[in-house]
C-alpha positions as CSV (number, residue, x, y, z in Angstrom):
1,X,130.3,91.7,74.7
2,X,128.2,94.9,75.9
3,X,127.3,97.1,72.8
4,X,128.8,100.0,74.5
5,X,132.2,98.3,74.4
6,X,132.1,98.6,70.5
7,X,134.5,101.8,71.1
8,X,137.3,103.2,69.0
9,X,140.4,101.3,69.2
10,X,143.2,99.8,67.7
11,X,143.9,95.7,67.2
12,X,146.9,94.0,66.1
13,X,146.6,91.3,63.7
14,X,148.7,88.4,62.3
15,X,149.0,89.0,58.5
16,X,150.4,85.6,56.6
17,X,152.8,83.3,58.4
18,X,155.7,85.3,58.6
19,X,154.7,87.1,62.2
20,X,154.5,90.4,60.6
21,X,151.4,92.3,62.2
22,X,149.2,95.5,60.7
23,X,147.6,98.0,62.9
24,X,143.9,98.1,61.7
25,X,141.8,100.9,63.3
26,X,138.3,99.8,64.5
27,X,135.6,102.5,63.9
28,X,132.9,102.4,66.3
29,X,129.2,102.0,65.3
30,X,126.7,104.8,66.3
31,X,124.5,103.7,69.1
32,X,121.4,103.7,67.2
33,X,122.6,101.3,64.8
34,X,123.9,98.9,67.7
35,X,120.6,98.8,69.3
36,X,118.7,98.6,65.7
37,X,121.4,95.5,65.3
38,X,120.3,93.9,68.7
39,X,116.6,94.4,67.9
40,X,116.8,92.4,64.5
41,X,118.9,89.7,65.5
42,X,118.1,88.8,69.2
43,X,115.2,87.1,69.9
44,X,112.6,89.3,71.4
45,X,111.0,86.6,73.8
46,X,109.2,89.4,76.4
47,X,107.3,90.6,73.4
48,X,106.1,87.1,72.4
49,X,105.1,86.6,76.0
50,X,102.6,89.7,76.6
51,X,98.8,89.8,75.0
52,X,98.9,92.5,72.4
53,X,95.1,94.4,71.8
54,X,94.2,97.5,69.9
55,X,91.3,99.5,69.8
56,X,89.0,99.8,66.7
57,X,88.0,103.4,66.3
58,X,85.1,103.2,64.2
59,X,83.3,101.0,66.1
60,X,84.1,102.5,69.3
61,X,82.7,106.0,70.8
62,X,83.3,108.3,73.6
63,X,79.9,109.9,74.9
64,X,79.1,112.5,77.8
65,X,75.7,113.4,79.4
66,X,74.3,115.9,82.1
67,X,71.0,116.2,83.3
68,X,69.5,120.0,82.6
69,X,66.1,121.5,81.8
70,X,67.7,121.6,77.8
71,X,69.6,118.3,76.8
72,X,73.1,118.3,77.0
73,X,74.5,115.4,75.5
74,X,77.0,115.0,72.8
75,X,80.1,112.8,71.2
76,X,83.6,113.4,70.8
77,X,84.5,113.1,67.4
78,X,88.5,112.9,68.0
79,X,90.0,110.3,70.4
80,X,92.6,108.0,70.8
81,X,92.5,105.3,73.1
82,X,95.0,102.1,73.6
83,X,94.9,99.4,76.1
84,X,98.7,97.9,76.9
85,X,99.3,95.0,79.0
86,X,103.0,93.7,80.9
87,X,101.9,90.4,81.5
88,X,99.0,88.1,80.5
89,X,97.2,89.3,84.2
90,X,94.2,91.2,83.2
91,X,95.2,93.8,86.4
92,X,98.5,94.7,84.4
93,X,96.2,96.7,81.7
94,X,96.9,100.4,81.1
95,X,94.3,102.2,79.7
96,X,95.2,105.6,78.1
97,X,92.4,108.1,76.4
98,X,93.1,111.1,74.8
99,X,90.4,113.1,73.5
100,X,90.4,116.1,71.5
101,X,87.8,119.2,73.3
102,X,87.6,121.0,70.5
103,X,85.9,118.2,68.4
104,X,82.7,118.2,70.7
105,X,79.3,117.9,69.0
106,X,76.1,118.1,70.4
107,X,74.2,118.8,67.4
108,X,74.0,122.8,68.0
109,X,76.4,124.8,67.4
110,X,75.7,127.3,70.5
111,X,76.0,124.7,72.8
112,X,79.2,123.7,71.5
113,X,80.8,126.9,71.8
114,X,79.4,126.9,74.9
115,X,81.4,124.0,76.0
116,X,84.3,124.7,74.0
117,X,84.8,128.4,75.6
118,X,86.6,129.3,78.7
119,X,83.5,128.2,81.2
120,X,84.0,125.0,80.3
121,X,86.2,123.0,78.5
122,X,88.4,126.0,77.6
123,X,89.7,124.1,74.5
124,X,91.6,127.5,73.5
125,X,94.4,126.6,76.8
126,X,93.8,123.2,77.4
127,X,92.9,121.1,74.2
128,X,93.1,117.9,75.0
129,X,91.0,115.6,78.1
130,X,92.7,112.6,79.4
131,X,92.1,109.6,81.4
132,X,95.4,107.9,82.2
133,X,94.4,104.6,84.1
134,X,96.8,104.0,87.4
135,X,95.1,100.7,89.1
136,X,92.6,98.0,87.5
137,X,90.4,95.8,89.5
138,X,88.4,93.4,88.5
139,X,85.3,93.3,90.5
140,X,83.3,90.4,89.0
141,X,83.4,87.7,85.8
142,X,83.0,90.9,83.5
143,X,83.7,94.0,85.3
144,X,86.5,96.2,86.4
145,X,87.2,99.3,88.3
146,X,89.7,101.2,86.7
147,X,91.6,104.1,88.7
148,X,93.2,106.6,86.8
149,X,93.9,110.2,86.6
150,X,91.2,112.4,84.6
151,X,92.4,115.8,83.1
152,X,90.3,118.4,81.8
153,X,90.7,122.2,81.6
154,X,94.1,121.5,82.3
155,X,93.2,120.0,86.4
156,X,93.9,116.4,86.8
157,X,91.9,114.6,89.8
158,X,91.7,111.0,90.5
159,X,88.5,109.6,88.9
160,X,87.3,106.1,88.6
161,X,85.9,104.4,85.4
162,X,83.8,101.8,85.8
163,X,84.2,99.0,82.8
164,X,81.7,96.2,81.5
165,X,83.2,93.7,78.9
166,X,81.3,91.3,76.7
167,X,83.6,88.8,76.2
168,X,86.1,86.9,78.0
169,X,89.2,85.3,76.1
170,X,87.8,85.8,72.7
171,X,89.5,87.3,69.5
172,X,87.7,90.5,70.2
173,X,85.3,92.4,72.2
174,X,83.6,95.4,73.8
175,X,83.5,97.3,76.9
176,X,81.2,99.6,78.0
177,X,82.6,102.3,80.7
178,X,80.9,104.7,82.7
179,X,83.1,107.7,84.5
180,X,81.2,110.1,86.7
181,X,82.8,113.3,87.6
182,X,81.8,116.6,89.6
183,X,82.6,119.6,86.8
184,X,82.8,122.2,89.2
185,X,86.0,120.6,91.0
186,X,87.4,120.8,87.4
187,X,86.3,124.9,87.7
188,X,83.4,124.5,85.3
189,X,81.1,126.7,87.8
190,X,79.5,128.8,85.5
191,X,76.0,128.3,84.0
192,X,74.2,128.8,80.7
193,X,72.0,131.5,80.5
194,X,68.2,130.2,80.8
195,X,69.9,126.6,81.6
196,X,69.5,124.5,84.7
197,X,72.4,122.4,84.7
198,X,73.6,119.4,87.2
199,X,77.0,119.5,88.4
200,X,77.4,116.1,87.5
201,X,78.9,115.0,84.4
202,X,78.9,111.3,83.2
203,X,80.9,110.2,80.6
204,X,80.2,106.8,78.3
205,X,83.2,105.2,76.8
206,X,82.7,102.1,74.4
207,X,85.7,100.2,73.1
208,X,86.3,97.9,70.3
209,X,89.1,95.9,71.1
210,X,90.3,93.1,68.9
211,X,93.6,90.5,69.8
212,X,96.7,91.0,67.9
213,X,99.1,88.8,69.1
214,X,100.5,87.3,72.5
215,X,98.7,84.7,74.8
216,X,95.5,85.3,76.0
217,X,94.5,87.1,79.2
218,X,94.4,85.6,82.3
219,X,91.1,86.4,84.4
220,X,90.7,86.2,88.2
221,X,87.8,83.5,88.9
């Protein structure tokens, strides 16, 4: 019987052996309670059949750099990343990265404030930078091209993150990735006085991951 059929109804039950009946009203259970009962009582076979991995932020980092007459390189202090799989096939991976743009740290308050301003990250109106993968292609034994939607300053465009893994089929490892984009395509057309800045911005991602549960991933040969 499906959960939605637990509706309010009246049933007749025979009492004793004298043929008398008593009418019993069965009250409906809230749908949320029914789903909780189903969740805990029925086997979760599908959950046991997919690999579960997690990113450990303490050992990971998201950095950036741009060629300029004065060094402009930095890191983001606050961000989150997740890697989820719908099957054991490595190509089923979905990578999501969410960065707090206001957590930029170049080691210089003057540069940080300029980057947070409306000419660059525009943190006040667009506080979050995101990358959401749409497709993963294994290009070699330990290399991957991850296509995804990159959003900065409220502008979203398709970009590619190239990842290299230092291990395969082990309980833990590291993914090192590079993504480059043209800042002017995202509305960052201004410069910084007395500083010459290139258009190409490079983002470097290092994700330390560990296996939590489920079967091992299957890599293409």
